[in-house]
C-alpha positions as CSV (number, residue, x, y, z in Angstrom):
1,M,65.2,64.1,57.8
2,R,68.5,65.1,56.4
3,C,71.5,65.3,58.8
4,C,74.4,67.6,58.5
5,P,77.6,65.8,57.5
6,I,80.0,65.3,60.4
7,K,83.7,65.9,59.7
8,K,86.2,63.4,61.1
9,L,88.4,64.7,63.8
10,G,91.9,65.5,62.5
11,R,95.2,65.1,64.4
12,R,95.1,68.7,65.5
13,A,91.6,68.3,67.0
14,L,92.7,65.1,68.8
15,L,95.3,67.2,70.7
16,H,92.5,68.5,72.8
17,F,92.3,65.0,74.4
18,A,96.1,64.9,75.2
19,P,95.9,66.5,78.7
20,F,93.1,64.1,79.7
21,A,95.1,61.1,78.4
22,V,98.3,62.2,80.2
23,A,96.4,62.8,83.5
24,T,94.7,59.5,83.2
25,L,97.9,57.6,82.6
26,A,99.6,59.3,85.5
27,M,96.8,58.4,87.9
28,T,96.3,54.9,86.7
29,P,98.8,53.2,89.1
30,F,97.0,54.8,92.0
31,Y,93.6,53.8,90.7
32,L,94.7,50.1,90.4
33,Q,95.8,49.9,94.0
34,S,93.7,48.3,96.6
35,A,91.6,50.3,99.1
36,E,94.1,49.5,101.9
37,Q,97.1,50.7,99.8
38,K,95.2,53.9,98.9
39,L,94.4,54.6,102.6
40,A,98.0,53.9,103.6
41,W,99.3,56.4,100.9
42,L,96.8,59.0,102.2
43,S,97.9,58.5,105.8
44,R,101.5,59.3,104.8
45,W,100.4,62.6,103.2
46,D,102.6,65.3,104.6
47,G,102.0,68.7,103.0
48,W,101.3,69.5,99.4
49,P,103.6,67.6,97.0
50,W,105.5,69.4,94.3
51,Y,104.1,67.4,91.5
52,M,100.6,68.5,92.4
53,T,101.7,72.1,92.1
54,V,103.1,71.3,88.6
55,A,99.9,69.7,87.6
56,G,97.8,72.6,88.9
57,L,100.0,75.1,87.0
58,A,99.7,73.0,83.8
59,K,95.9,72.9,84.1
60,L,95.8,76.6,84.6
61,A,98.1,77.1,81.5
62,I,95.7,75.0,79.4
63,L,92.7,76.9,80.5
64,L,94.4,80.3,79.7
65,A,95.3,78.9,76.3
66,Y,91.7,78.1,75.6
67,I,90.7,81.6,76.7
68,R,93.2,83.1,74.3
69,A,92.2,80.9,71.4
70,T,88.5,81.8,72.0
71,Y,89.5,85.5,72.1
72,L,91.3,85.2,68.7
73,L,88.3,83.3,67.2
74,V,85.9,86.2,68.3
75,G,88.1,88.6,66.3
76,R,87.8,86.4,63.1
77,V,84.0,86.0,63.3
78,P,81.6,88.7,62.1
79,A,80.2,90.8,65.0
80,D,76.6,90.0,64.1
81,S,77.2,86.3,64.4
82,D,75.2,84.4,67.0
83,L,78.4,82.7,68.0
84,V,80.1,85.9,69.2
85,R,77.7,86.4,72.1
86,D,78.1,82.7,73.2
87,L,81.8,82.8,73.0
88,R,82.1,86.0,75.0
89,R,79.9,84.4,77.7
90,L,82.0,81.3,77.6
91,M,85.2,83.3,78.0
92,G,83.7,85.0,81.1
93,M,82.9,81.7,82.6
94,W,86.3,80.3,81.8
95,L,87.9,83.4,83.5
96,V,85.9,82.7,86.6
97,S,87.0,79.1,86.5
98,A,90.7,80.2,86.1
99,V,90.4,82.5,89.2
100,L,88.9,79.7,91.3
101,S,91.7,77.4,90.1
102,I,94.3,79.9,91.2
103,V,92.6,80.3,94.6
104,A,92.5,76.5,95.1
105,L,96.1,76.1,94.2
106,A,97.2,78.9,96.5
107,M,95.1,77.4,99.4
108,A,96.7,74.0,98.9
109,V,100.3,75.3,98.7
110,L,99.9,77.7,101.6
111,D,97.8,75.2,103.6
112,V,95.1,77.8,104.3
113,E,92.1,76.7,106.3
114,Q,88.8,77.9,104.8
115,P,85.1,76.8,105.0
116,L,85.7,75.3,101.5
117,S,88.7,73.0,101.1
118,A,91.1,73.4,98.2
119,D,89.8,70.2,96.7
120,A,86.2,71.6,96.8
121,M,87.3,74.9,95.2
122,D,89.2,73.0,92.5
123,G,86.2,70.8,91.8
124,I,83.9,73.8,91.4
125,S,86.4,75.4,89.0
126,L,86.5,72.2,86.9
127,M,82.7,71.8,87.0
128,L,82.2,75.4,85.8
129,F,84.7,74.9,83.0
130,V,83.0,71.6,81.8
131,F,79.4,72.8,82.1
132,A,80.1,76.2,80.4
133,T,81.8,74.4,77.5
134,A,79.0,71.8,77.2
135,F,76.3,74.5,77.3
136,T,77.9,76.5,74.5
137,A,78.4,73.4,72.4
138,M,74.8,72.2,72.8
139,R,73.5,75.6,71.6
140,L,75.2,75.1,68.2
141,P,73.6,73.0,65.5
142,L,75.3,69.8,64.4
143,G,78.1,70.4,61.9
144,Y,78.1,74.2,62.6
145,R,81.0,76.1,61.1
146,P,81.4,79.8,61.9
147,R,81.4,82.4,59.2
148,T,84.7,84.1,58.9
149,L,85.4,87.8,58.1
150,P,86.2,88.5,54.4
151,P,89.9,88.9,53.7
152,P,91.2,92.5,53.8
153,P,91.5,94.3,50.4
154,P,94.9,94.2,48.8
155,P,97.0,97.2,49.7
156,K,96.8,100.1,47.3
157,P,100.1,100.8,45.4
158,R,102.0,103.6,47.1
159,Y,102.0,105.8,44.0
160,A,98.9,104.5,42.3
161,G,97.2,107.9,42.1
162,S,100.2,109.8,40.6
163,Q,102.1,107.8,38.1
164,L,104.9,109.6,36.2
165,S,104.5,109.7,32.5
166,A,107.2,108.1,30.4
167,G,108.4,111.5,29.2
168,D,108.6,113.0,32.7
169,R,110.3,109.8,34.1
170,D,113.1,109.9,31.4
171,A,113.6,113.7,31.9
172,F,113.7,113.4,35.7
173,L,116.1,110.4,35.6
174,A,118.5,112.3,33.2
175,R,118.4,115.3,35.5
176,L,119.0,113.2,38.6
177,N,121.9,111.2,37.1
178,A,123.5,114.4,35.9
179,C,123.2,116.0,39.3
180,M,124.7,113.0,41.1
181,A,127.6,112.8,38.7
182,Q,128.5,116.5,38.5
183,D,127.5,118.0,41.9
184,Q,127.9,114.8,43.9
185,P,125.3,115.8,46.6
186,Y,125.6,112.4,48.2
187,R,128.8,113.5,49.8
188,N,126.7,115.6,52.2
189,G,126.1,113.2,55.1
190,E,123.1,115.2,56.2
191,L,121.4,115.3,52.7
192,K,117.6,114.9,52.9
193,L,115.1,114.0,50.3
194,E,113.7,117.6,50.3
195,D,117.3,119.0,49.7
196,L,118.0,116.7,46.7
197,A,114.5,117.4,45.2
198,A,115.2,121.1,45.3
199,Q,118.5,120.6,43.5
200,V,116.9,118.7,40.6
201,A,113.7,120.9,40.5
202,M,111.3,118.1,41.5
203,T,108.9,117.7,44.3
204,P,109.9,115.4,47.2
205,H,107.0,113.1,46.2
206,E,108.1,112.9,42.5
207,L,111.7,112.2,43.6
208,S,110.7,109.5,46.0
209,Q,108.5,107.8,43.4
210,L,111.3,108.0,40.8
211,I,113.9,106.5,43.1
212,N,111.7,103.8,44.5
213,E,110.3,102.6,41.1
214,H,113.3,103.1,38.8
215,C,116.5,103.2,40.9
216,G,116.3,99.8,42.7
217,G,115.7,100.9,46.3
218,N,114.6,103.7,48.5
219,F,116.3,107.1,49.0
220,A,118.8,105.9,51.6
221,D,119.8,102.9,49.5
222,Y,120.2,105.2,46.5
223,L,122.6,107.5,48.3
224,N,124.5,104.6,49.9
225,R,125.2,103.0,46.5
226,H,126.8,106.3,45.4
227,R,128.8,106.7,48.6
228,V,130.1,103.1,48.3
229,E,131.3,103.7,44.8
230,A,132.9,107.0,45.8
231,L,134.7,105.2,48.7
232,K,135.9,102.4,46.4
233,L,137.4,104.9,44.0
234,A,139.2,106.6,46.9
235,L,140.5,103.3,48.3
236,R,141.9,102.4,44.9
237,D,143.6,105.9,44.4
238,P,147.3,105.6,45.2
239,G,147.4,109.4,45.9
240,Q,145.1,108.9,48.9
241,A,146.9,105.8,50.3
242,G,148.0,107.9,53.3
243,S,144.5,108.9,54.2
244,S,142.6,106.9,56.8
245,I,139.6,104.9,55.8
246,L,137.4,106.9,58.1
247,D,138.5,110.2,56.6
248,L,137.7,108.9,53.1
249,A,134.4,107.5,54.3
250,L,133.4,110.9,55.7
251,L,134.3,112.6,52.4
252,A,132.2,110.0,50.6
253,G,129.2,111.0,52.7
254,F,129.1,108.4,55.5
255,N,128.2,109.7,59.0
256,S,130.0,107.1,61.1
257,K,132.4,104.2,61.0
258,S,129.7,101.7,61.9
259,A,127.4,102.8,59.1
260,M,130.3,102.7,56.6
261,N,131.3,99.2,57.5
262,R,127.7,97.9,57.5
263,V,126.8,99.5,54.1
264,F,130.1,98.8,52.4
265,K,130.1,95.1,53.4
266,K,126.5,94.8,52.2
267,H,127.4,96.1,48.8
268,T,130.8,94.5,48.3
269,G,130.9,91.5,50.6
270,M,134.0,92.8,52.4
271,T,135.1,95.5,54.8
272,P,136.8,98.7,53.5
273,G,140.1,97.5,55.0
274,E,139.9,94.2,53.1
275,F,139.0,96.1,49.9
276,R,141.9,98.4,50.2
277,D,144.3,95.5,50.8
278,Q,143.1,93.8,47.6
279,A,143.3,97.0,45.7
């Protein structure tokens, strides 16, 4: 009979034992005391201590983390996998365990008298968690590894179905460059892609493709580069030294002072005021 190979537990898997190890170390001093000392400690019990509340919240947080991890695993496993049904059942049992744990903690903190004590309720919650986990694990064959969903197909290029020919591209680029140099439509702060496309006798789709693939950015980046260059020329012009930077920016096509400062500094590494001082 041939057995499935068993993988060694890695450091990440060993982290599952960390809460148990911490709880055991914390309780070890109490366990090592004599019976008389334990009884004396219990006789001094006066209300629910704060550290027990912290421990209860930590236990609840760990349980919720397991529920979330299982939910994410279900999303990565094919829906027809036998594991999916078991994991969904396990999540349901863990949720019941979490609710019982919350009820037990509330009973202890509020000192509520019920037929079942807070310790009994907490014990039922822990028992449900352990037995549900063990039951699911025993149903799986030794060395089981779930099948994962195939990776998603690579995204389709944005303009894959309508590539411009070399002749059209060169003609469109020449027409666009001539329009930007002569008519300077970028000085219109409300200029839209459709407006510029109409000026150069192109469709908005053709213009968007041309700018994205051959002008080093999208439509907004393309306009902003021309606006920055126009503003730089105006800031260097001695004849416009008496004009405010904001007035020159509005003439260049910027809509606001904040947009001007942000875009200008992105392209030049300095503010318009610093640029004017250097010029």
